[in-house]
C-alpha positions as CSV (number, residue, x, y, z in Angstrom):
1,M,0.2,0.1,-0.2
2,E,1.4,3.4,-1.0
3,T,2.1,6.1,2.0
4,S,1.1,9.5,1.7
5,Q,4.5,10.4,1.6
6,Q,4.9,8.2,-1.3
7,R,2.0,9.4,-2.9
8,L,2.9,13.2,-2.5
9,R,6.5,11.9,-4.4
10,R,5.2,10.5,-7.0
11,R,2.4,13.0,-7.7
12,R,5.2,15.7,-7.9
13,Q,7.2,13.7,-10.3
14,E,4.3,13.6,-12.3
15,L,3.9,17.2,-12.5
16,R,7.4,17.6,-13.1
17,N,7.2,15.0,-16.4
18,S,4.1,16.6,-17.7
19,A,5.8,20.6,-17.5
20,R,8.7,19.3,-18.4
21,R,7.0,17.4,-22.0
22,L,5.0,20.8,-22.5
23,F,7.8,23.0,-21.9
24,L,11.5,21.7,-23.2
25,T,13.1,20.5,-25.9
26,E,14.3,16.1,-26.4
27,K,17.8,18.4,-25.3
28,G,16.7,19.5,-22.3
29,E,16.2,23.4,-23.7
30,L,13.7,25.7,-23.8
31,N,11.1,25.2,-26.8
32,A,10.2,28.1,-28.5
33,D,6.4,28.8,-26.8
34,A,8.0,27.7,-23.6
35,R,10.7,30.8,-24.2
36,R,7.7,33.1,-25.1
37,L,5.7,32.2,-22.2
38,M,8.8,32.6,-20.1
39,L,9.8,35.8,-21.1
40,H,6.3,37.0,-20.8
41,F,6.5,35.4,-16.9
42,A,9.9,37.0,-16.8
43,T,8.1,40.6,-17.5
44,F,4.6,40.0,-15.8
45,T,6.7,39.0,-12.6
46,R,9.2,42.2,-13.0
47,R,12.2,39.3,-12.5
48,K,14.7,42.2,-13.1
49,E,13.2,44.4,-10.6
50,P,13.2,44.5,-6.7
51,V,9.8,42.9,-5.5
52,L,9.0,46.5,-2.8
53,Q,6.6,48.3,-3.9
54,V,6.4,52.0,-3.5
55,S,3.3,54.1,-3.8
56,P,3.3,56.6,-6.2
57,I,0.9,59.0,-4.6
58,S,2.6,58.6,-1.2
59,G,6.1,57.8,-1.5
60,T,5.8,54.8,1.0
61,V,6.1,51.2,0.9
62,D,2.6,49.3,-0.4
63,P,2.3,46.0,1.7
64,L,-0.5,44.8,-0.5
65,A,1.5,46.0,-4.0
66,T,4.8,44.0,-2.3
67,A,2.7,40.9,-1.1
68,V,1.3,40.4,-4.9
69,A,4.7,41.3,-6.2
70,I,6.2,38.6,-3.8
71,G,3.3,36.2,-5.1
72,R,3.7,36.8,-8.7
73,R,7.7,36.0,-8.5
74,E,6.8,32.8,-6.6
75,V,5.1,31.2,-9.5
76,F,7.4,32.2,-11.5
77,E,10.5,30.5,-8.9
78,A,8.5,27.6,-9.0
79,I,7.9,27.2,-12.6
80,E,12.0,27.4,-12.8
81,R,12.3,24.7,-10.5
82,L,9.8,22.4,-11.9
83,L,11.7,22.6,-14.7
84,H,15.0,22.4,-13.1
85,L,15.6,25.7,-15.1
86,S,19.3,27.8,-14.0
87,P,18.6,31.2,-14.2
88,K,21.1,31.5,-17.0
89,A,18.7,29.5,-19.4
90,V,15.8,32.5,-18.5
91,Y,18.5,35.5,-18.3
92,E,19.7,33.7,-22.5
93,T,16.1,33.6,-23.8
94,E,15.5,37.6,-22.7
95,E,18.7,38.6,-24.2
96,E,17.4,36.4,-27.7
97,D,14.3,38.5,-27.6
98,T,16.2,41.8,-27.6
């Protein structure tokens, strides 16, 4: 009988395998569609910017906007971890687009 820990490990591996089939080539590199998506996600999550958000009106730290920025960044980083991508792979994708 499968324990809950074994079931969790199996589900994580299945998720990893699904993500790899969707995003990666046979060589383990981002495919063209995945590069476009990762570029979009990098921009959307403001990957190259600080997560601390300052209100343009009051000039003080906006805790809600900061929390949203942190949440967005976490999703991007989760995708990177799932695919075992190095930050270098994503930065190279960003440079190719410019």
